[in-house]
Every structure is written in C-alpha cells, then in structure tokens.
N, C-alpha and C positions, 0 to 999 in steps of 0.2 A: 979582570975578574969583575971589578965594579961595573965597568962599561957593559960587559956581557950580561951581568946580572940585571943591570938596568934595562937593557934592550929586551931581554927575555920577559921581564916584568911588564913592559909596555904592550907587548903583543896580546896577551890575554885581556888586558884592560881595554884595548881598542876593539877586540872582538865582542867583549861584553857590552861595550857602549853601543856597538852596531846592533847586537842582539836585542838590547833593551829598547833601542830606537824602533826596530821592526815590531817588537811586541807592543810598543806604545801605539804605533800606527794601527796595528791590528785591533788593539783594544778600543781605540777611538772609533774605528770603523764599526766594530761590533756594537759599541755604545750607540753609534748613529743608527744602525739597523734596528737595535732594540728600541731606541727612542722613536724611530719612525713607526715601528710596529705598535708601540704604546700609544702614539698619537692616533694611529688608525683605530686601535681598539677603543680609544676614548672618544671617538667621534660620536656625536649624539645620534641615537637610533630612534627612528620614527616608528613607534609601536602602532600607530593608527594606520590601517590600510587606506589606500586611495579610494575615496568614495566617488563612485561614478554618478554623475548628474544626468538623470534620464527620466522620462515619464514611464509609467507602468499602468496600462489600461486593463481593468478587470470588468467583468459583467455578471449580472444576475438576471434571472428572468422567470416568468411564471405564465401559466395558461389557465383561464377560467371559462366556464360556460356563461356567456353573456346573455343569451336569449335562446329561443327555440331554434334559431337559425344561424347563430353567430358564436364564434370563439372570441374572447378578449385576451390579447397578448400584451404583456407589460415587461419592460426591461429597464435596468438602471446600469449605466456605464460609469465607472469611477476611475479617477487617476490616482493611484496609490504610490506613484513615484515621487521624485523630489524636483521635477522640472515640468514645465508646461508641455502638453502634447499639442502638436500642430493639428490642423484640420484632418479629419479621418471619416471613415464610413462604418456603419454597423449593419451587418447582414443578418437576416432572419431566414432560415432555410428549413425545409422538411428534413428531419434527421435521417429518415429512411431513404428518400430518393434524391436528396440534395437539391430539390427544386427550390428556387428562390421565391420566398414569400414577400419580402420587403427589403429594400436597401435604402438607408437613410444617411444623408450627409450631415456631419456634425462639425461645428466650428471648433476652434482650439479650446482645450480644456486645461485649466490651471491645476497645478499639483494640489491634491486634497479635495478637489471639486468633483461633482458628479452631475449627471444629467439623465433624465428618464423620458421614456416615450411609451404611450399606451395607444393601441389601435385595435380595430376589430376586423375579422375576416369571416367570410361565409363558412358555416359549418356544414360540411358535406358528409361527415362520418362521425362515429362515436369515439374515435381514438386519433390523437394527433401528437407525434413527437417532434419537437422543434429544437433547433440549435441556434443560439444567439452567438454572434461572433463580433467582438470589438476589433476595430482596425482590420476589417475584412480584406482590404486591398494591400495591407502590409506596407504602409507608407511611413509609419511611426517607428523610429528606432527606440526600442524599449529596453529597460533593464531586465525584463523577463518576457519571453514570448510564449510561455507555457500556460498562461492563465487567461487567455483571450476568449475561450469558448465556455459555454454553459448550455446543458440540455435540460429541457423541461417537457413534461408530459401532460397532455390534456386527455381526460378520460370521462366520458359521459356517465357510464354505469359500469359496475364491476363485471357484469356479464357481457360487455361489449364484444361482439363476435369477431371484430377485426383487430383486436389487440394481440400482441405477440404471445407466443407460447414457448416455454422453456423446459428443457430437460436438465436435471442435475444428477450426475452419475459419478460414483467413486470409481477411479480408474486403477490405481495401484498404491502400494506403500513400500517404503524402503527402511530397513533397519540400520540406522546410523550406529547404534550401540545397543545390543541386546541387554536384557536385564541380567544382573549378576555377573559372575566371572565367565568369560566366553567359553573356555574349554571344559567347564563343568556340565554343560548341556545346552539345549536350544530352547528358544521361546515358542509358544503356541498361541499367537495372538488371535483375537477376534474383535470385530468392530460393530458398534451399535450406532445406527443413523436415525436421526429424528429431523423432520422438517415440517413447516406449516406456512401457509399464506393466509388466505381468508379464514375466519373462524370456522371450525368444523373440518378443516382439511389436514389436521395433524396426522402424521404417519411415522411409526417407529418400527424399524426392521433391524435384523442382525445378519452379519456375514457368517459363513462357515468358519470353523476354527482352522487356522492355517498351522500345520505342523512343521517342525524342524526348521525354524527361522533363526538364522545366525547373523551376526554383525556383517553388514555388507550385502545381504540378500535383498532382492526386490521381488515382490509378489503382486499378482494381478487379480482383481475381482472378476467373478464370472459375469456373463452378459446379463443375467437376471438378478444379480445382487448389488447392493449399494446404489439402488435407484432412490434418491432421496425425496424428490418432490412429486407427490400424487401417485405416480407410477413410472415405469420405465418409458412410457410414452410422453411423460411430462404434461404440461398444461399452462394455462394463463396464470399470471401472477399480478393481478391488478394493484395490490398493495405491497408487492415485493415478497421475498422468501426468507423466512427465519430458519436457521440451521443449528443443530447441536449434535456433536459427534464425540463418542468416547471409544478409546482403545483399551482392551484388557488382555492380560496374559493368563491363559487358562491354566489353572492349577487343580484345585479340588472343589471349585465352586460349581454353580449351576447357571448355565447361560440363560435359560428361560426365566429364572427368577430375576436376574439382573435386567433383562430386557423389559420385563413387566414393570419393575420399579421405575426404570428410566422413562418408560412410556407414560406411566402415571404422573411423574413429575413434569414431563414435557406438556402433557395435556392441561395441566394446571395453569400454564402460562397464558393459554388462549391464543387466538389468531391475531394477525396484524390488522388493526381496525381502520387504518388510514394510510394512504400512500405517501403522505408528506411527513408530519411529525409523528405519526403512529409507529413508524419503524424505530424511532429513537426510544419511544416508550416501551416497545416490545423488547428491545435489546437490554434495557435496564432491568426489566422484570425477569427476563430469561437468564441473565448472568446470576442473579440472586437465587432463583428457583433451581436451576440446574446445578449450581454450585452446592447448594444445600443437599440436593438429591444425591449427587455423586459422593459427597462426604458421608452421607448416611449409609450408602451401599458399601463404600470402602471400609466402614467401621465393622461390618460383619462378614463381608464377602471373603471367601477363601482365595478368589482370584485377585491378581495384582492390577491396580489401575496403571496403565501406561500413560494416559493423558486424556484431557478433555478440552474441547474447543466449542464455543458458542458464538455465532456470528450471523450476519444477515447480508442479503443483496437487496438493496432498495430498487423500486421499479425504475427510478431515474438512472441508477447505476447500470442496471440491465439494459435499458434503452441506449445508454451511452456506449457501452462495450459491444452491444450486439444490435446494430441498426438494421441488419438484413438477415433474412432466413438463411440458415446454413452456417452462420458465423458461430465461433466458439472461443472460449478462453479457459485456461486452467487456473486453479487456485490450490496452492500447496501450503500446508501448515505443519508445524512441529508439535509433536506430542512427547513430553519429556518428564512426566511425573516420576516414572521409573524407566531407566533406559532412555533411549531417544529414537523415535520413529518420525518419518515424514510421510504424509498421505496426500495424494493429489486427487482433486475433483475436476471434472470437466463440465462446464456449463455451456449448453448449446441452444441456440434459437431454432426451434423445430417448426414454427408456424408463425 
C-alpha cells in the first residue's frame, strides 16, 4: 500500500516536472523573441532623409531692343544645388523654329554661384521668342532636370505684324455636383466670360442658359459662344490675356442685368499695360475689382452664383506653351461656390 501509494505519487510529480521544464523552455524562448523584437523596435530611427548631393542649374533670361538693328540678349545661369556643377554649355535658340542662336561653353560652377552673359544679334523682325537652356548637352547629373529652360520674348511694338495670334474658347463644362438635393430638380446654368489684353480690348459675353443639368452631366458650348478674346477668330496678345469667368444657376434673375454689371466691373480694371510686370499688376487689380463686383451682384441677384475665376495668360507663358501655329492646350478650373462645376477652355495659336 505504502509502496504503491508512493509509486503513484511520483508519477504525477515527474510529469509535472517535465511539463514545467517544457513551459520554462517555451517561456525563455518567448522572452527571447520578445526581447529581440524590443531590441529591434528600440533601434534608433533616422528621421532625416538621405540628402542627395548634386548640382541644380537654373536659368533666367531677357531680350531688349538694343538699337535700330539689334536685339540684346541676356541670361544668368545659377547653381542652386549643393554641389559644384562640372563644365557645361548654355544654348540660346529661337523658340519657334529651334534654330540655334548661340551656344556657350561654361566652366565648372560652384554651388550657390551664378554667371551671366550678354550679347547682341541682328534684328531682322519685330518679334523674337527665345529659349535659354542651361546644360543643353545634358552632361550634368542634377537634382532636378525640370528647371533648365526659360523662354523670353522680344517685341518691338504692340502692333508687330509677325507676333503670334491666339484664340481662347470655352469648350465644355461638367457638373460634378449640382446645387441642392439632386432628386429635387435640375440646374439651369449659364456662363459669363470677360477677357482683355491691350487697353480698349475688353469683351464680356454670356452663354445661353443650359437647361436640365444634373450631377454627372457634361455640356458643350456652341461654336459661336464662349469666345473670350477679341472674337472667335482670336488675335494678337502683345501683353498677354486677362480673363474673368462666372457661372450662375438661373432661377428668377435677369441674365442681361448680370452681364451688364459684370461687364462694367471688368471694364474698370483696364487693359494689361505691359508684357512683363504689367500682368502681375493686372491680376492684383482684377482679383479685387471682380471680387467686389461679384459680391455686389450676388447680394441682390435672384440667380445663384456657382463660382468665379479670374486669371491670366502672360505673353511669355503663351509663347512657351504654343511655340508653333496650330498648337493648343486646355485649361480646366473648378467653380464651387454653390455645387461644383468644372469648365474647360481651349487656347489655340491661330497665327
């Protein structure tokens, strides 16, 4: 009995000891894994990204009338990177034909340094678009390759017959979100367009009222409406083109009164007086004037304002985007004061 009892008592003790031993091993292993994970988590983290050491060449340029027979071209190339740039070339080309005007070899340029060149060329016409390109042969490995070009325009007189001509045309609009609750009804939007270049060229027109526009719908302007600049034929823009567009949802208001008030406000801005800094001045005045005009109309008009956009295309921007006749680009903007609409313009070089 005693012997049997003793034997039976040892069996569970031995099993318990083995079980505890296994559990201990597993616990130690688990602690080891946890410790390893903790050690990994506690490793120092480098919050600063790796800073690439490289040069970055940028360029600015201008054209001026030097004499009765010459243009004066000037550019400055700068290294805005954090490493020296090896020797490179700067090319000056006609932006329309890509014909090479000048190619200059430059020695290495330290980070933060700049270098300029001024030269003259014969003037054979009254308009000259030029593209200045730093590292024209692409031998410098830069931190950015997207800022090596700059276009400048030389213009003798605003009525220069060989300067480009542009058409600005409203193409279509899309209702991302109609006003109010969708299932209660549809929108009846109309658009008012104003544009001006030189003083005295301001033009304000309105589209027809588009009926039954719901969320997700796209509508197109007619061939003779939404021609913003001068006429549907377009024209020269020696100082660029300033634009202001408003979208309204027809309710109980009068379209003609809204058009008249917006036209009056837009005419107060005046034309773009200069092709360089003049566009910046125009934009500043236009934002204030058209903002005040729209606020005034919105205070009494029975129609709902969908949105207003005032912006500009400088002559350099137009020359950069449209170096050749027949080229075009689209400009899409959002109108979201009430609901949300997007409207697309198409700018085409027609001459």
